[in-house]
N, C-alpha and C positions, 0 to 999 in steps of 0.2 A: 759228182756221181749222179748227174742228171740222167733221166731215161725217158724214152717215148715208147709207147706200145700201141700197135694198131692191130685190131682184131678183125681179120678178114682172111678168107682163103687165099693161098699164094697167087693163084691166077687172077684174082680180083684186085690185088694190090697193084698200084701203078708205080712207075719209076720214082716219082716225086715222093711217094710214101716210103718206099725202100730207102731212098736217100735221106729222108728226114730221120728215120730211126737210126741208120748207120752213122750219119753225121753227129747226132746227139749222143748215142750210146757208145760209139767207138771213137770216132774222130775227136770228140770233145776231150775224152780221157787221154788219148794219144797226144794231142797238141799241148794240153796242160802239163802232162808229164814231161814232154820234151822241153818245154820252157822252164819248168820248175827244177828239174834235176841239176842243171848247172849252177843254180842258186842255192841249193841245199847244203847245209853244213854236214860234216861227217856225222854219221849216225842218224841222219834225217830219214823220215819214212814217208812212203806214199801208201795210202790205204784206199783200195778200190772195193766198192760194194757190188758184189755179184748177185746172182740169183740161182736158186735151185734149178731154174729153167735153162741155165747154161749147160746142164747135164740131163735134164728131164724134159723132153719136148712136149708140147701141147698142140692140139688142133687149132688151126687158124691164127697162130701167133708166131709164125716161122721167123719173121725178121727180128723180133725182139729176142726170142730164144737163141737164135743164131748170134745176135750181137752179144749176148751174155756169155756164150761159149767163147767168143773172140776176146772178150774182156778178161776172162779167166786165163787164156793163153798169153795175152799181153802182160798181165800181172806176173806170170811165171817167167816170161822172157826177160822182163825188166829186172826181176830178182836174179836171174842167171848172170846178167851183165854186172849187177852190183857185186855178186860173189867174185867175179873176175877181178874187180877193183879192190874190194875189201872183204877178204874171206872171213867168214864167221866160224872158223874152225875152233870152237870153244865147246868144251864139255860142261854142260850145266850141272849144278849140284841139286840135291833134293829141295833145298830152300827155294831155288829159282823156279822150279816146277810147281812147288806148293803155292807160291804167290799167284801164279796163273790160275791154278785150280781154285784157289780161294776167290779170286776176282770173278770167276765164272759162276760162283754161287750167289753173287749179289743180285739184287732186284733188277738192276739195269741189264742183266743178261737173261731175264726170265723168259723171253720169247725164243731164245736159242734152244734148239733140241735136235738131236741127231747130227750135229755138226762135227766134222773132223778138223781139228786145229793142229797144224804142223808147227809146233813150238820146238824147233830143232836147229835154230841158228842157220838155217839154209841148207842143212846137211842133205835133205832129200833132193834139193835142186842141184847141189854139188855132185851128188851121185849121178845125176843125169848127164853132166858134162863128161863123165868118165866112161859112159856106156853108149 
């Protein structure tokens, strides 16, 4: 989950700077995912770290923010492909959800605020396949 950010207006960035951000922020994740997935055991996970700026743009950081939006879509697309191979059509019980909620209260999650966590076995993505 390496990332590069360049702070310049769009018209002042050159092609080399665009390529540096895209190669690091998108292509790196894409290539590692492509190489890792065939080697993963069933139930393996890929965890990508995005940014609020994949959804909330800022001035003079267009390439970084755009790359984080692309990373978000890459993550969703890969999950859709996993659902096609290993459907997670399981209804969780209250204890399953309680474990996640409890974990979120621990100190190592103290920086997280306002986050939406879809702990739904891929159901929200599965719905996308049907609509």
